[in-house]
LOMIRO-300104 format. One record per residue: x, y, z of N, C-alpha, C in turn; residue in three letters. Coordinates in steps of 0.05 Angstrom, whole numbers, plus 5000, padded with zeros to 4 digits. Each point is the difference from the previous one (the first is absolute). Example, Ala and Ser with C-alpha at 12.3 -4.5 7.8 and 13.67 -1.06 7.14 Angstrom:
526448865156498250245000501850245000ALA
499350214986501650245001498550225014SER
//
This chain:
532444792999501949974978498649734981MET
498850154972499449764989502149844978SER
499749685005500449794996500949994958GLN
502649864995500450084982498049894977PHE
499150164979498949904977497349875007LEU
498650135027497949885021497750014975ASN
497849875010497150044977498950185001GLN
500850195007498550324994502550224995ASP
502549824989502250154985498950254979PHE
501250215004499250254984497350135001LEU
498049745019497050125001499850215034LEU
500450234990500650175031496850115007ASP
497550034976497949965015497349734992THR
498450155012497249735006499650034967SER
499550154989498450004979502849874974THR
502149985007502649914979500249685008ALA
499449965021499749715016497749844985ARG
497250184998497949854986500549914967ARG
500550224995501450124967502049654994LEU
501450015014502549724991498049825011PHE
499549865021498749735011498050004985HIS
498050134992497249944993500350044970ASP
501250174982499950064973502649894990VAL
502150095007502849944986501649785001ALA
499749945014502549745014499049724982ARG
498749934994498249714990499150114967ASP
501250264991499150024972501749834973LEU
499449894977502249874988502150204992PRO
501449904987502450174986500349984979ILE
500250254983500949984967502950145001VAL
501449854997502250095001501250084963ASP
499850204998499850064969502950074987TYR
502050065022503250004981501549805025HIS
501149894995502449775011501449994981ASN
502249845006501849824990500949705009HIS
498349885008499549725002500149844979LEU
501349795000501449894978497549814991PRO
499149984974498049854990500249715004PRO
502549914993501249704993499349885032ALA
500650175028500049935021496949885004GLU
497950204991497650045009498649684983ILE
500350024979499349784982501549715015ALA
501949985003501149845015498949895026ALA
498750135012499450085028501749895021ASP
502750134994502250045018499649925028ARG
502449875008500250005034503150035003GLN
500350145025502050065005501849885025TRP
502449945000501149815019500450125031ASP
500950374993499750165021499650284992ASN
500950175024498250185008502750234983LEU
503149885009501050164978500350024978GLY
499249834986499550034977497950154984GLU
498349915019497150154994500650325000MET
501550135019500250235007502250154989TRP
502749874994501850114993501549884975LEU
497649964987502049884966499550174987ALA
497950235004499950234981499350215008HIS
499650015023499350345013501350195002ASP
500750154990502150274997498750185020HIS
498450025010498750115033502049845019TYR
499749845003501449885026503149944991LYS
501250034979502650004995500850235010TRP
498750264993501450345007499749985031ARG
497649835008499950025034502749865014VAL
501049784985502149845013502250134993MET
500850084981502750134989499950285021ARG
497750085003500450265024500549885029TRP
498949855001500849905028502749875006ALA
501750004975502749955002500349654996GLY
498349884989499949784989501849994974ILE
502049754995501750084985498549784968GLU
500750124983498249854977500449754997GLU
502049845006499649674991497749895016SER
498350225024498249855020497850154991ARG
499350164979498550194987499149794969VAL
501550044988499649904968501949814989THR
501849895023503349904994499249714999GLY
501649865003501149715001498449945031ALA
499750045013498949905034497549844993ALA
499349845016497949834999498350135001GLY
496749984997497750105011499549985032TRP
501449865018499349995028502250165012ARG
502950084984501250175008499150284995GLU
498150054972499550284989497749955017LYS
498049875007497950075019501050115028PHE
502349865015501250095023500650314998ASP
501150084977501150215003497750284993ALA
497849884985497950135001498650135030PHE
500449735012499250065034501350185017ALA
502849994990502050155016499050364988GLU
499249954982499850374990496650135013ALA
498549784999496750025003500050185024MET
501750035032499850175019501150224996PRO
502050024973501050324999498050124976ARG
498249854986498250124978497050105014ALA
499949995024497050175014499750234991VAL
496949994991499350274984499849974968LEU
502149894997500349914968497149804986ASN
498550074982498749824997499949755001PRO
502249904995500549734992500949875026VAL
499850195019500449825026496249945009HIS
499450164989495949975011499549774982HIS
500850044966499049814986501049655003TRP
502250045004501449705010498249805025SER
500150235019499049915023496549864999HIS
498950204976497049944996499949784987LEU
501749944978500749794987499749675015GLU
503050045019499949745021497649965015ILE
498050325009498149855018498249954987TRP
498950114977497949894983500049724986ARG
501849984987500949754994500849825013TYR
501149955016500949845021499350015031PHE
498650135003498449985022502150115029GLY
501850144989502350105021499850255009LEU
497350045005498850265014501550085026ASP
501650215003501250125028503049944989GLY
501249884994502249914994501750204982THR
501850155011501750184980502149874998ALA
500850044969502549894992502650065012LEU
501349915006503150065014501649695002SER
502450065001502649745006498149875019PRO
498750075025499649815009497849885003LYS
498350044975496749894991500949864973THR
502650034987500849904973498549775001ALA
501049775020499749704995496949994995ASP
498850035026497150044997498650054972LYS
500650254991498350164979500649724975VAL
503049935005501049794974498549775002TRP
499949865024498849744997496949964999GLN
498750215016497050034995499650094973VAL
500950184986499450024971500849794980SER
501849855006501249794983497749795003LYS
499949915020497449795007497950064985GLU
499250265001497350064979500550054980GLN
502250074985500650054971500049734979LEU
499749775023499749674990497749975001ALA
498150174999497049895005499050094966MET
498049904988499450124978497950234999GLN
499350075029499050265004502250264993SER
501949924997502350214997501149994978CYS
498549854974500650044969499250274999SER
501350134971500150274996496550024993ALA
498249814989496850144995499649985022GLN
500149725021498350095030501350235019ASN
502550094991500350245021498250194987LEU
500150114978498250144991497250005008LEU
499049755000496749945001500050085032ARG
502649995017499249975036499950364998ARG
501450194983498850355002498150034979MET
498549834993497750034984500150164981LYS
502749964981500950224978498349824970VAL
497950194996498849934976501150114977GLU
502050124998502250094970502750145008LEU
501249734977503050135005501050094969VAL
500850215002501450194976502349974999GLY
501249734985502949974998500650264981THR
503549994994501850224992500549814974THR
499450084971501549774988501150194970ASP
501749894996501750094973497549984970ASP
500350244982499149874972500049734984PRO
502949915015500549794975499949685018ILE
498650105030499149695017498449924983ASP
500549675000497149854983497050005018ASP
500650035029497450025015498949704996LEU
501549775005499949775002498149915022ARG
501850145028499449985027497150135004HIS
500350204986496150075000498649874994HIS
500249904974498849864983498649755017ALA
502149885012500349745018498250055027ALA
499850335015498150105021497450064994LEU
498749974973497150134992498249855008GLN
500049815011498449835020499850025032THR
502150115010501250085025497650195009CYS
499549975024497850125017501150285000ASP
502550045000501350225007500150114979ILE
500150264991499850084966502850175008LYS
501649904985502950054996500950134968VAL
499450264993500450134977503150134998VAL
501049974972502050144992500250284999PRO
501350185011500450234988502550134990THR
498750184976502350034982502150175002PHE
502449944995502550165007501150004984ARG
500750174982501950104976502150135008PRO
500750005025502850265002502249884985ASP
501349744990501249954988500350104965LYS
497050044996499650204968501150214999SER
499650165027499450255001503150135004VAL
502049845010502350065013502349974979GLN
499550234970501649994984502949985000VAL
500850185028503349975004501149835010GLU
498349805014501149815015501749814982ALA
501949875010501649804994499349814985THR
497949835006498049684990498250164986GLY
500050144990497050144982500149794974PHE
502050054992500149854973499649755004ALA
501149845017498849715001497249965009ASP
499350195010497250025011498049974978TYR
500650184979498550084985500449874983ILE
501849754993500549784989498449825005ALA
499549905027498149825010497450094990GLN
499150255008497850074988498849924986LEU
501550034966499650044978500149724996GLU
501149775011499549724998497549945008ALA
497850075015498149875004497950194992ILE
500750174974497650244997501349954967THR
501350284988500449994977502450204999HIS
500850054972502650165001499450305006PRO
501650125022500050255009502250174982ILE
499250114987502650124983498550394999GLN
498950015014498050295000498750045034SER
500450245012499050045020496349965004PHE
499650024974497249894997498949725000ASP
502249844991501349675002500349945033ASP
500650165013500449935029497050035012LEU
498650274998497449995006498049755002VAL
500149934975498949864988500749735017ALA
502549905005500649755008499450015034ALA
499650245011499550005026497050055000LEU
498250064983497549965001499249754998ILE
500949834980499749734994500449805032GLN
502050095012500949835025497550135020ARG
499350245002498350085017496949854993LEU
499649964980497649854995499849645004ASP
502849985009500249715009499850055027HIS
500950175015498850065026498149995010PHE
498350114980497050105010498649604988ILE
501449884986498249815003500849795023SER
501650085011501149875023498550115028HIS
499050224997498550165020500650275016GLY
502550114984501850225003496850235006CYS
500950125024498450205003501750345008ARG
502649984993502250215001501750014990ALA
500950174997503150054995501950205014ALA
501949955000501950195027502350004982ASP
500850305001502850204993501450035022HIS
502249805003502450155016501550274991GLY
499650195006501150254981501950095025ILE
502849995004501850025009500350334994SER
500450144981499550264995497550194981LEU
498850105015498150134985500650244988LEU
499050034969501450194992497850114984ASP
499850244989498250124982501250044968ALA
501349824984500550024972498249974985ALA
499850154977498550034981500749724978GLU
497349964994500049794982501450054967ILE
501849884993501050094975498449894973PRO
500550014979499349794980501049775000GLY
498849804977500049805004503349964984ALA
501250104990502249984990502350045020HIS
499550175014501750025024500049795025ALA
497349885011499849785003501549824992LEU
499949914975500649814987502849974994ASP
501750205005502550064999501249985027ALA
498450065024500749895030500549725003ALA
497749854984499549725005502549824987LEU
500350034974502449924985502950025014LYS
500450295013502349965004500149915034THR
498049985013499849715030500649844994ALA
498949944973499749644988503349994996ARG
501350184984502449994992502050015026ALA
499049885025502050105023501650165001ARG
498850254988501450345000498550125012GLN
501250225017498350155026498750164980PRO
497850065020498350194998499350295006VAL
500450234994499350175012498150045023THR
500750165024497950045019497550174989PRO
500150144981497650104991498549764983GLU
501749874984498349734984499249765018GLN
501149985028499149895015497150065013ALA
500650295009497150155008498050014987ALA
500450034970497649974978498849734991SER
501349765003499449794999498549945029HIS
500350025029498449945010497950175004ARG
500150225001497250214985497849884986ALA
501249874976498749924973498049715007ALA
502149895018498549645013498550145017LEU
500350135020497650105018498150084984PHE
500050144984497450054985499149824989ASP
500949844983499049844987498449735019ALA
501349895011499149775016498550105021LEU
499450425017497549985010498650034979GLY
498850034974498449974984498949755001ARG
501949824994499849714994498149955030ALA
500950045022498849965022497350045002TYR
499450304994497450115000498349834990ALA
499850024973499449824981498549615009THR
501949995015499849725013499050045027ARG
499550165008498350105028502649875023GLY
502350005003501649915012500950215017LEU
501649945028500550275016503050024995VAL
500450264998503450024998501350125025MET
502249805017500650115021502550104994GLN
501450215017502450134986501950095028CYS
502049755004501950065021502350254995HIS
500050205013501550224979502250075019MET
502350084995502050185012501649815024ASN
501149854986501949835024501950024985VAL
502550055020502949854997500749804997VAL
500049804980500749725003503050044997ARG
501049765018501949905005502950225009ASN
499150105014501750285006503449845010GLY
499949745008502749975008500349754979SER
502450104991501149804978502049865007SER
499950005030501849725013497049814997ARG
498050055012497749815002499549904970LEU
499550204979499649884974502349844988LEU
502250045004502749904992499549645011THR
499650005034500149715007497449865001THR
497850174999497249845001498350084983LEU
500850194980497750034979497350215011GLY
498150054986498250185010497849875022PRO
498850095014498150005012501649925023ASP
501850055016501149955018500350135028ALA
498850184990499350215030502150304990GLY
500450114982501750214994498350194985GLY
497950045014498450224983498650225015ASP
499450244993499150215012498850154985SER
498450215022498150224976501250164988PRO
499550054979500350254978498150215009ARG
502150235000498350315005500050184986ASP
500449824970500150254981496550074992THR
498950234985498150054988498249744994ASP
497550085011497849844993497550144980MET
499150165016497450254997500149954972ALA
502350194980499950004976499449764978GLY
502649835004499749774985497149825002PRO
499449975020497349905009498150064987LEU
499150294998497450214995500549914964ASN
502550064989500949954972498549764986LEU
500949745005499549734999497549984998LEU
498350085024497249905002499050214981LEU
500250305002498950174976499949864982ASP
501849964986500349734977498149904988ARG
499349845015498249785003496950075005LEU
499950185025497550145005498550164974ASP
501350104988498850224979498849814972ARG
501449785004498249794984498649835008ASP
499150075018498149825013501649655004ASP
503350015008500049755000501949965022ALA
498850055024502149955022498049835015LEU
501949805008499249745010499150155034PRO
499049775013499850045026502949885016ARG
501350225020502850015004500150015028MET
502149885007500950025034503050074993VAL
500650235015502250145004501549955024LEU
502549925001501549935027502150154997TYR
500950255015502350065004501549965023GLY
502649944996502349985024500150195016LEU
499850314998500950195015497550105013ASP
499049995023498750105017498450274995PRO
502950184994498850264999498449994974ALA
499849944982499349884979496049915006ARG
499749935017496849925004498150244989ASN
500150155013498050344978500349994974PRO
502149914988500650054978498449784982ILE
500549705018497949854978497950025014LEU
498750055017497450025003498850164989ALA
500850334991499550224990499649924970ALA
501949884992500349904970498149854996THR
499449795015498349844993496650085000ALA
499550205016497950215002499550094973GLY
502450114982499650194977499249764982THR
500749795001498849844974497149805011PHE
498650035021498249874999498250064977GLN
497949834998498650144969496549925013ASP
499949865023496949954998499749674993GLY
501349854989499349784995500249745017SER
501650045018500349845021500750115025VAL
499449965025501550105020502450015000PRO
501650225009502949874998500949884983GLY
499850124975501649814976502450065006LYS
501150235000503250025002500350085035ILE
501649885008499649965027503749955015GLN
500250165024503549925013499149725016PRO
502549764986500349825018500249945030GLY
500349835009500849965024503150095009ALA
500450095024502250025000501949864996ALA
502149994986501849774983502050075011TRP
502049695007502049975008501350195023TRP
501950144999500650185020498050115020PHE
498050114978497750115020497949785010ASN
500149805009499149805004500349935032ASP
499750155011500650095031496850055010THR
500350065028497250085009499750235000LEU
502750195002499150324988499150084971GLU
502749824984499450004974497649934992GLY
498249835008497149924993498050185006MET
500850165024498150175014500250214977GLU
502650104998500550244986498449994968ALA
499749774989499849934976497150034992GLN
498149915027497350064997498850155010MET
502050175025498650264999499850194981ARG
502150004986499850224973498449884989THR
499949734987497649914977497850135013LEU
499449995030496750025009500250394996ALA
501950125006499350284997500750144977GLN
500949844976500750154978498249854980VAL
498849755004498049874979498349865013GLY
499949675001497749915011501249735009LEU
500149975026500949735019498149864989LEU
497549994998498049815003500749844968SER
501550074986500149834973502749904992THR
501950025027502349925004500049634990PHE
501549974985500749635005500049865012LEU
502350125025501249915020502649814996GLY
500549895018502849815009500649784972MET
501949995006501149774977502849965023LEU
500549714989502749935009502750044983THR
499950054973502350094987502849755008ASP
499149745007502049875011500449734984SER
502349885009499949744985500049765027ARG
499050095022499949795013497049955008SER
499849685004497749905006498450085031PHE
501550065012500050105036499650294992LEU
498650164975500350325016497450044996SER
498049845003496850044999499950225036PHE
501049965009498950195028500450314997PRO
501450004985501050264990496750194994ARG
498149774988497350184997498850045030HIS
500549835020499350035019501450185009GLU
502350185004501550195011498850234982TYR
499150024971499450214993496950075017PHE
498649754995496950055013499850095029ARG
501449925011500950145027499750325007ARG
502450094972500750195006497250214987LEU
498849864985497950244980497649935020ALA
499649775012497550115033501050145013CYS
502650035002501150205028499150234997GLY
501450124974499550214988497550125000MET
498649874982497250015000498150035024ILE
500649805020498650015020500050305017GLY
503350045000501250245013498250284991ARG
500050014972498750194986496950005006TRP
498849795001497649975005499150145030ALA
501449915020499650005021501550325012GLU
501050144978501250345006498150124981MET
497549964991497950174983501050054971GLY
502449814996501150124976497949924973TYR
498949795011497949864974497649915021MET
498149894986496849905010500649725015PRO
499450015019500949775016497449784994SER
498250084979497949784992501949734998ASP
498549805012501349704999500349884966GLN
497950034985499749954975501350094987ASP
501350214996501850224986502349915008THR
500949995026503249905005500249734995LEU
497649804997501149734995500249964967ASP
498550204986500050084967502950034998HIS
500850145014502650144992502349795004LEU
499849885024502549735002500149874985ILE
497149854998499949784980501150024973ARG
498750304991501450074972503150044994GLY
501650105031502250044995501849735004VAL
498849825014501849805006499349744988CYS
497650054978499549724980498050124979TYR
498650105001497650014979500950154978GLN
501750205005500550254976502549784984ASN
502049825014501149914980498549724983ALA
498349965017497849714989499450144971ARG
498050215008498850064978502150054973ASP
502350125007501350134977502149734990TRP
500749755013501749814994498749765002PHE
496949905005499449734997496850034991LEU
499050225010497150054976500150184984ASP
501449874978500350224976499949754970THR
//
């Protein structure tokens, strides 16, 4: 019987073991999409305890705790950090095979030297005390935690109205911390807070009386982001639809209605979304930015959680509506005018993996390897089987060799062992395929593939630009 998370975890062939230990393990990390707070990086924050580090913002852990029967007061409620940590320790033995179980152990082992310790009520005191002692050291400050994992780039997720002062303060840091342009609030014309948001955008740009004014304001902010090192935009698209783009009069009317706090029709909302996707896509292309699209998620499905805790509380799930038609239409509008930026497409429904890969293939133009490509297995797909399925589909429908690889998509400074998790899986898969004769077993070919998927491709896109 193999030891839990042993040194050869997921490495079931000699080729896989060589690829991981000799090639992938010590590669630097380019984490091009995450939700780390730039203010905490700039302040080089330190934490008092592991409970706060783990449980203040992590809705993955909250879902596990609720599923294990932990009452909300010890998840997001008034309980203290030690009580919440103990509740998480109670949930851990019930979470076996969930990626949170693997990730959490890799984190306490890699950062705090607790190798071999399985978190449970029996070991909670030890884990709490050892981590608390080390968190008091400067080696566990925000920036030093990143350095320990050889993180070269952090791509944070930022709203167009953010002033980016923390990114400015980090310009001399040896770790490149860059903003990512996330204009979702300007897209969600049907949302309750849309009018207030546009007023905030207007206050830092210019009067917004038409749809063209809105686009110009967003592009003004986009150029501000670029001056602070921005390499990419990110669009959270809960519902991907295929609306036509109407004329200026109809777009202006919808904007005016929404700014007057009156309800817009579903058709107006869809047209607004499509028009902004198109206008911003063209802006990204002319500026050489990467456009990331996170698509088809049911947000805040639990009204109970939304009412009591707000968004991002762990009440989301995959959306199983059509993707192929709308995605092809949106990309074709840009492609026929040679205005398609480099794009990364993330889908939450694993049944759509072939659609994402095939659609990406439709819009390659030879200008750059993998110009349009499926992104890493996202959110509920970020499991061993989910990641393997995503990469297998990409390899068989497109080109795995151009894949940008892993990202944390996390709010936690301890989340970077997820790259190790991914690298082990990738080396295991590719080593197995080589030994089964599915691909040449030439060492240089295998090493180049692993180095690209685990590091170099992302570096080429987000650092060497």
